[in-house]
N, C-alpha and C positions, 0 to 999 in steps of 0.2 A: 739115145735121141740125140747127143751132141752137134748143139746149132741147129735146130730143132725152132720152127716159127711158130709150133701150136702153140696152145697154153701147155704149162710148164709140166704137160702131159708127165708124169710121175717122175718128174724132174727129182721129185722129194725121195726118191729111191736114191737119186742122187748121190747118195752118199752119207745119208741119215744113214746107211746103215755101216760107211765106213768113217763117219767120223771119229776122231779121239775126244777123248774127255780133256782136252786141255782148256783153261781158263781164260786164254788173255785175249779176249775182245776187247774191240775198241766201240765207242760211244760212234753213233754214225755222224755222218755233217751232208748238209743241207746248201747248196747251191741253187739260186735262183737267177736265170738270166734270160736277153730277150735275143735268141738267133735270129729277129725281125721285130720289125719294129709295130706288128701288133699281136706278137705269139712272145708266150712265156715257158719258159721251160723250166720246172721246178727238181729238182735232180738229187735225190738221200740215196748214200752209201754207207752200208756197213759193214765192216772188217771180222773175219773172225782168227784165229790162230793158234795153232798147237803144233807138237811135235809131230804129229800123224798128220794133220791136214791144214791145211787153209783153205778160206771159204769167205767169197764176198759177193753181199747181195747189194743190187741196183734196183731203184724204182725211179721211174721218170712219167712225171705229166706235164702235156704239151698242152696247151691252151691259148688255142687259136680263133679266127671268126670262124672257120670251118667245127667247130668244136673241143671238146675235151675228149682226150685219150689219154691212157696209161700204157706203159709196157715195163717190162724188167727184165734183169739178166740175175742169174747165179751162175757162179764159179768154183767148183770142189777141186782143189791142186793137192790129192794125195802127195806124199813122200816121196813113195815109190812107183806111181806112176802119173800118167799124159794127165795134164787139169780135162776136166770135163766142164763142160759149155752147155747151159738150157736158158731160153729165151721163152719170155712171155710174150706171145703174140698182143696186137694193140686191142684193147681191153677197153671199151665205152669207162667215162667217168663215174656214169650211173654205178657201177658194179664196182670199178678200184680206183680211187684218187686220194693222191699226196697233196696236202694242201700247205700255202705257203708259211703255214704256221708249224708245218712239220706233222700233223696229223694224216694218218691214214684213216680214209672213210670206204669201209664195206659196204657198198650194196647201198650208201645214200644217206650212213647211219654215223656222224662225228663219235668222236670218243672226246675231242675236250681236250685229249694230251698229244705232248711234240714227244711222237716216235723217237724222233733224230736222236735224243739225247738218250736213249736207250741203246745196249749192249744187246748183240745176238748172244743167246746163250743154245749148244746143243746137250741132248740127252740123248744119248747113245745108246739105251736099253728102250727106250721109248721109238727111236728113231723119230726123233722131231728136231724144228731148228724155231726157236723162239726169241719173241719179244716181250717184253714185260716179266711178270706184272708191274702194271701201273696205273697210279689211279688218274682217272678223267671223269666225265661229267656225263650222266645218261641225260635222253630225252627229256625228262621230268627237272632236270637241272640239278639233281643229286650227285652225287658221289659213288664213281662206279671203280671197281677194278678191273681193268681189261688186261688180255694174254693174246697175242697174234702167234699163229702156229704153223708154223708150214709141215706138213707129213705126204704119207704117200702111202698109207694101208691099201689091205686088196682091197679089189671090186666088189659089191655085192653081187654082179651079175656075171664076173667071171672071175674066183679068186684067187686063179693063176697069174692075172694082170695087177696092175698098181693104178691107182686113181689118184692123182696129186690133188691136195685141197688146202686153201687159207683158209682158217679159222681162226677167228674173234671171239674171245668168250670175257662174258660179263656177267658178274650176278648171274641171275639162274636162264640165262640167255645166252645162245651161241648163233653166230652165224656166218655163212659158208660160200667160198666162191670155189669151184668145180676147177682143178687145172688140167683135166685131160686124163688119158688113159696111157697107161704101157704095157706093152706085152713082151 
């Protein structure tokens, strides 16, 4: 599904299947810009590099008088294959938002943590890409340990297909954003 405009639809089949066990991940970067006088763009980028694969994850939130929308890209570049590119379609900030403080807000629930300071990690056995664990603040103002995980498990209704998901766990709770289906 390279170049797809749908939700990261199975994108996490992405190469989480093929990602190596390298451990050269850089912390992310956050760039805040004003493409127009009344528009602000927040762009976070996280790189990951190993002998077998390079991964680049970008999350962008655009704030304008017309509203707030987030989108993203993921590039998986295997050593012996062409790079695979995946695109997250524009998603309302009520579902997913990057803030000026680097927080990733999923379904309107902030973590109070700057995720840009975290490095990507890859678990090839579980076929997951992760940010965290990191300590943030829960809705009650207490400390909470959070992790963001990108994965693409088999779909419940069609086990031969994969259903991409972004999951945030914190304490005993888990919040998910469905990223689509890939068959």
